[in-house]
C-alpha positions as CSV (number, residue, x, y, z in Angstrom):
1,M,0.1,0.2,0.1
2,S,2.9,2.4,0.6
3,D,3.8,2.3,-3.2
4,F,0.4,4.5,-3.6
5,T,1.2,6.9,-1.0
6,N,5.1,7.7,-1.6
7,G,6.3,11.0,-3.0
8,F,6.4,9.9,-6.6
9,W,2.6,10.1,-7.4
10,P,2.1,13.8,-6.9
11,W,4.6,14.5,-9.4
12,Y,3.3,11.9,-11.8
13,V,0.1,13.3,-11.5
14,A,1.2,16.9,-11.9
15,A,3.2,16.0,-15.1
16,I,0.3,13.8,-16.6
17,S,-2.0,16.8,-16.1
18,L,0.3,19.6,-17.6
19,F,1.6,17.2,-20.5
20,S,-2.1,16.5,-21.4
21,V,-2.8,20.7,-21.8
22,L,0.2,21.2,-23.7
23,A,-0.1,18.2,-25.7
24,C,-3.5,20.1,-27.0
25,G,-1.7,23.3,-27.8
26,L,0.9,21.5,-29.8
27,L,-2.0,19.7,-31.7
28,L,-3.6,23.0,-32.4
29,Y,-0.1,24.6,-33.5
30,L,0.8,22.0,-35.8
31,A,-2.5,21.7,-37.4
32,S,-2.5,25.3,-38.0
33,K,1.0,24.9,-39.9
34,A,0.0,21.9,-42.1
35,T,0.4,22.6,-45.6
36,V,-0.5,20.6,-48.6
37,V,2.4,19.0,-50.6
38,T,2.2,19.4,-54.1
39,H,3.8,16.5,-56.3
40,P,5.6,17.2,-59.4
41,G,3.0,16.9,-62.5
42,K,0.0,18.0,-60.3
43,V,-2.0,21.1,-60.2
44,A,-1.9,22.6,-56.7
45,D,-5.7,22.3,-55.8
46,N,-5.4,22.5,-52.1
47,T,-6.5,19.0,-51.5
48,T,-4.7,16.4,-49.3
49,G,-4.8,13.6,-51.9
50,H,-7.2,11.5,-50.0
51,V,-10.0,10.5,-52.0
52,W,-13.0,8.3,-51.0
53,D,-15.8,6.7,-53.0
54,E,-14.2,8.1,-56.3
55,N,-15.1,11.5,-56.2
56,L,-15.2,12.7,-52.6
57,S,-11.4,14.7,-51.8
58,E,-10.4,16.0,-48.4
59,Y,-9.3,19.7,-48.8
60,N,-6.8,21.4,-46.6
61,N,-9.1,24.0,-45.2
62,P,-8.2,25.9,-42.3
63,L,-10.0,25.3,-38.9
64,P,-13.4,27.5,-38.4
65,R,-12.5,30.2,-36.4
66,W,-15.2,29.8,-33.7
67,W,-13.9,26.1,-33.0
68,L,-10.5,27.6,-33.1
69,W,-11.1,30.2,-30.3
70,L,-13.2,27.4,-28.5
71,F,-10.2,25.0,-28.4
72,I,-7.7,28.2,-27.2
73,L,-10.1,29.2,-24.4
74,T,-10.2,25.5,-23.3
75,I,-6.4,25.3,-23.0
76,V,-6.6,29.0,-21.2
77,F,-9.4,27.3,-18.9
78,S,-7.8,24.3,-18.0
79,L,-4.5,26.4,-17.2
80,V,-6.1,28.6,-14.8
81,Y,-7.9,25.7,-13.2
82,L,-4.7,23.9,-12.6
83,V,-3.3,27.2,-10.8
84,A,-6.7,27.8,-8.8
85,F,-7.7,24.3,-8.1
86,P,-5.9,20.8,-7.0
87,G,-4.9,19.1,-10.1
88,L,-1.1,19.3,-9.9
89,G,-0.3,16.4,-7.7
90,S,0.1,17.9,-4.2
91,F,-0.2,21.4,-5.1
92,S,-3.8,22.7,-3.2
93,G,-4.3,25.6,-5.7
94,L,-4.3,29.1,-4.9
95,L,-8.0,29.1,-3.7
96,K,-7.2,26.1,-1.3
97,W,-10.4,24.6,-2.1
98,S,-10.9,21.1,-0.9
99,A,-13.8,18.5,-1.3
100,E,-13.3,18.1,2.6
101,G,-13.3,21.7,3.1
102,E,-16.7,22.4,1.4
103,H,-18.2,19.1,3.0
104,Q,-17.2,20.9,6.5
105,Q,-18.8,23.9,5.1
106,D,-22.2,22.2,4.4
107,V,-21.9,20.5,7.5
108,T,-21.6,23.9,9.5
109,Q,-24.4,25.5,7.6
110,L,-26.4,22.5,8.0
111,R,-25.9,22.7,11.7
112,A,-26.7,26.1,11.8
113,D,-29.9,25.8,10.2
114,V,-31.2,23.1,12.4
115,A,-29.7,24.5,15.6
116,P,-33.1,26.0,16.9
117,L,-34.7,22.8,16.2
118,Y,-32.1,20.8,18.6
119,T,-32.4,23.6,21.0
120,A,-36.2,22.9,21.4
121,F,-35.8,19.1,21.6
122,S,-32.7,19.5,24.2
123,A,-35.2,21.3,26.7
124,Q,-37.3,18.5,26.6
125,P,-36.4,15.1,28.7
126,V,-35.9,11.9,26.5
127,E,-39.0,10.2,28.1
128,A,-41.3,13.2,26.8
129,L,-39.2,13.4,23.5
130,A,-40.0,9.8,22.7
131,K,-43.6,10.8,22.1
132,N,-42.8,13.9,19.8
133,P,-43.5,12.8,16.2
134,Q,-41.3,15.4,15.1
135,A,-38.5,14.4,17.0
136,L,-38.9,10.7,16.4
137,A,-38.6,11.5,12.5
138,V,-35.6,13.3,13.2
139,G,-34.2,10.6,15.6
140,E,-35.3,7.6,12.9
141,R,-33.2,9.4,10.4
142,L,-30.1,9.6,12.4
143,F,-30.6,6.0,13.6
144,M,-30.8,4.8,10.2
145,N,-27.6,6.8,9.2
146,H,-25.7,5.6,12.4
147,C,-27.1,2.7,14.2
148,S,-29.1,0.5,11.4
149,Q,-25.8,-1.0,10.3
150,C,-25.8,-2.9,13.2
151,H,-29.4,-2.8,14.7
152,G,-31.2,-3.1,11.5
153,S,-33.4,-0.6,10.1
154,D,-36.1,-1.7,12.4
155,G,-34.1,-1.7,15.4
156,A,-34.6,-5.6,16.0
157,G,-30.9,-6.4,15.2
158,S,-29.3,-9.6,14.5
159,K,-27.0,-12.4,15.9
160,G,-24.6,-10.5,18.1
161,F,-26.5,-7.1,18.0
162,P,-29.1,-6.5,20.4
163,N,-32.6,-6.2,19.4
164,L,-33.8,-2.8,20.7
165,T,-37.6,-3.4,19.8
166,N,-38.5,-6.3,22.3
167,A,-39.9,-4.8,25.1
168,N,-39.7,-8.3,26.9
169,A,-35.9,-9.0,26.1
170,A,-33.6,-7.8,28.8
171,W,-31.3,-5.5,27.7
172,L,-27.5,-5.7,28.8
173,G,-27.7,-2.5,30.7
174,A,-30.7,-0.5,32.4
175,R,-33.5,0.1,30.0
176,T,-33.4,4.1,31.1
177,A,-32.8,7.4,29.3
178,E,-29.8,8.1,31.1
179,H,-28.2,4.7,30.1
180,I,-29.3,5.0,26.3
181,V,-27.6,8.3,26.3
182,Q,-24.5,7.2,28.0
183,T,-24.2,4.1,25.8
184,V,-24.7,6.0,22.4
185,T,-22.3,8.7,23.5
186,N,-19.3,6.7,24.8
187,G,-20.1,3.5,23.3
188,R,-20.0,-0.1,25.3
189,T,-17.8,-3.0,25.8
190,G,-19.0,-6.3,26.5
191,L,-16.3,-9.2,27.5
192,M,-16.8,-12.7,28.7
193,P,-13.2,-14.2,29.2
194,P,-12.9,-18.0,27.9
195,M,-14.1,-20.1,31.2
196,A,-12.9,-23.4,29.7
197,A,-10.1,-23.7,32.3
198,A,-12.5,-22.7,35.1
199,V,-15.3,-24.9,34.1
200,G,-13.3,-28.3,32.7
201,G,-13.2,-30.4,29.4
202,E,-15.6,-31.1,26.7
203,A,-17.7,-33.0,29.0
204,E,-18.1,-30.7,31.9
205,M,-18.7,-27.7,29.5
206,S,-21.6,-30.0,28.0
207,E,-22.8,-30.0,31.5
208,V,-22.9,-26.6,32.0
209,A,-24.7,-25.8,28.7
210,H,-27.4,-28.1,29.4
211,Y,-28.0,-26.4,32.9
212,V,-27.8,-23.1,31.2
213,L,-30.5,-24.4,28.8
214,S,-32.5,-25.6,31.9
215,L,-32.5,-22.0,33.3
216,S,-34.8,-20.6,30.5
217,G,-37.1,-23.8,30.1
218,S,-35.3,-25.0,26.7
219,P,-34.9,-28.6,25.8
220,H,-32.3,-30.0,27.8
221,N,-30.7,-33.0,29.4
222,D,-31.7,-33.3,33.0
223,I,-28.8,-35.5,34.0
224,K,-26.6,-33.4,32.6
225,A,-27.9,-30.2,34.0
226,F,-27.7,-31.5,37.5
227,S,-24.2,-32.0,37.1
228,G,-23.7,-28.6,35.5
229,K,-25.4,-26.8,38.2
230,K,-22.2,-27.4,40.4
231,L,-20.0,-26.1,37.7
232,F,-21.8,-23.2,37.3
233,S,-20.5,-21.7,40.3
234,A,-17.4,-20.6,37.9
235,C,-20.1,-18.4,35.8
236,A,-22.0,-17.1,38.9
237,A,-19.9,-14.4,39.7
238,C,-21.0,-12.6,36.5
239,H,-24.2,-14.1,35.7
240,G,-25.5,-14.8,39.3
241,V,-26.3,-17.9,41.2
242,D,-29.9,-17.6,39.5
243,G,-28.3,-16.9,36.1
244,K,-30.0,-13.8,35.7
245,G,-27.3,-11.7,34.9
246,N,-25.7,-8.4,36.2
247,K,-26.8,-5.3,34.4
248,T,-23.6,-3.3,35.9
249,L,-21.3,-5.8,34.3
250,G,-23.4,-6.4,31.3
251,A,-23.6,-9.8,32.1
252,P,-27.0,-11.4,30.2
253,N,-29.7,-12.9,31.8
254,L,-29.7,-16.4,31.0
255,A,-32.8,-17.3,32.4
256,D,-34.7,-15.5,29.8
257,D,-35.8,-16.7,26.2
258,Y,-33.3,-14.3,24.5
259,W,-30.2,-15.7,23.0
260,L,-28.1,-12.9,21.7
261,H,-25.3,-15.1,20.3
262,G,-27.2,-18.3,19.3
263,W,-29.3,-20.9,21.1
264,G,-28.2,-24.5,21.6
265,E,-25.6,-26.7,23.4
266,A,-23.2,-25.9,20.5
267,A,-23.5,-22.3,20.9
268,I,-23.2,-22.2,24.7
269,V,-20.4,-24.4,24.7
270,S,-18.4,-22.2,22.1
271,M,-19.3,-19.1,24.4
272,I,-17.7,-21.1,27.4
273,K,-14.5,-22.4,25.4
274,N,-13.7,-19.0,23.5
275,G,-15.4,-16.0,25.4
276,K,-16.8,-13.1,23.6
277,S,-16.0,-9.6,23.2
278,N,-18.5,-7.4,21.7
279,V,-18.1,-3.5,20.9
280,M,-20.3,-0.7,20.4
281,P,-18.3,1.8,19.1
282,A,-19.0,5.7,20.7
283,Q,-20.8,8.0,18.4
284,S,-19.9,11.3,20.2
285,P,-17.1,11.6,17.3
286,K,-19.9,11.6,14.7
287,L,-23.0,13.1,16.8
288,S,-23.4,16.1,18.7
289,A,-25.0,16.1,22.3
290,E,-28.2,17.5,20.9
291,Q,-28.4,14.7,18.2
292,I,-27.4,12.0,20.8
293,H,-30.5,13.3,22.7
294,V,-33.0,12.7,19.9
295,V,-31.5,9.3,19.0
296,A,-32.0,8.2,22.5
297,A,-35.5,9.4,22.4
298,Y,-36.1,7.5,19.5
299,V,-34.4,4.3,20.8
300,F,-36.4,4.6,23.7
301,S,-39.3,4.9,21.9
302,L,-38.9,1.4,20.0
303,A,-39.6,-0.8,22.8
304,K,-42.4,1.5,24.3
305,T,-44.2,1.4,20.8
306,S,-43.3,-2.3,19.9
307,T,-46.2,-4.7,19.8
308,G,-44.3,-7.7,21.2
309,A,-42.2,-7.9,18.4
310,A,-40.4,-11.3,17.8
311,D,-36.4,-11.6,18.3
312,S,-34.2,-12.0,15.3
313,A,-34.4,-15.5,14.2
314,A,-30.8,-15.7,14.2
315,S,-30.5,-15.0,18.0
316,A,-34.1,-16.3,19.6
317,K,-34.6,-19.7,21.0
318,P,-36.7,-22.1,18.6
319,P,-40.2,-23.1,19.6
């Protein structure tokens, strides 16, 4: 990749740009100087000697004036453009224009235009804003642009990405406006370390998996689940003795019917053996505090307006 970022390429681009413009000028000059060579024994009739279809001769007439001046103006415009705007390699142009700079100007102007609207939204708490149709419309657009890539356009998530619409699904954190704002602003990191060393071998991990399945009333092997209950003590520090999790640590509730990372013995054994690290990136570098306030209201409204939406097929327990 370094081959495309060294100092050679700016000079290469500059040379190609200048050569192209100057070559056009040279072509125009040579065309204006071209003359017909009269061969001995032939009458000078201003033709080039090229004949098609027996009687169509090519004449050596000068270029039309309008075309000639248009060509010249094109060359002059190209040179002026290369001096004023970026085009000669790393030379930024006398006007210092850049696509990034223009984008920043547009963003600044847009923020200034919508500032009064966000100011009005900021004066309302998230819970009240979640009932404001105008705020929800703005929040939905922000959610689609910044959150839907992981949580889905409807907020229902997928395997590994939490469902924000199901009011019955336990969140890893508190379902409060403050928690949503904090999570969107600062992001969140969920880490389950590999527990194979603490639990034991394949047989022991299988027993723990069946005990975990029994907590939510899922189909399981009663004998393995009975043996796995004692081994589960290695997991109780985070998930609790009853397996209902710890919101402070972000440890999931294993006693509900929501499976964020997949359901079944194989999925649970894989989690015990390999652990899991999930990261939600902080959105504060992209969104202002006022925008996060509106996004939080939209997220807060998803579960409140949900009619019991089903979990994602990838993460829900089979019937």
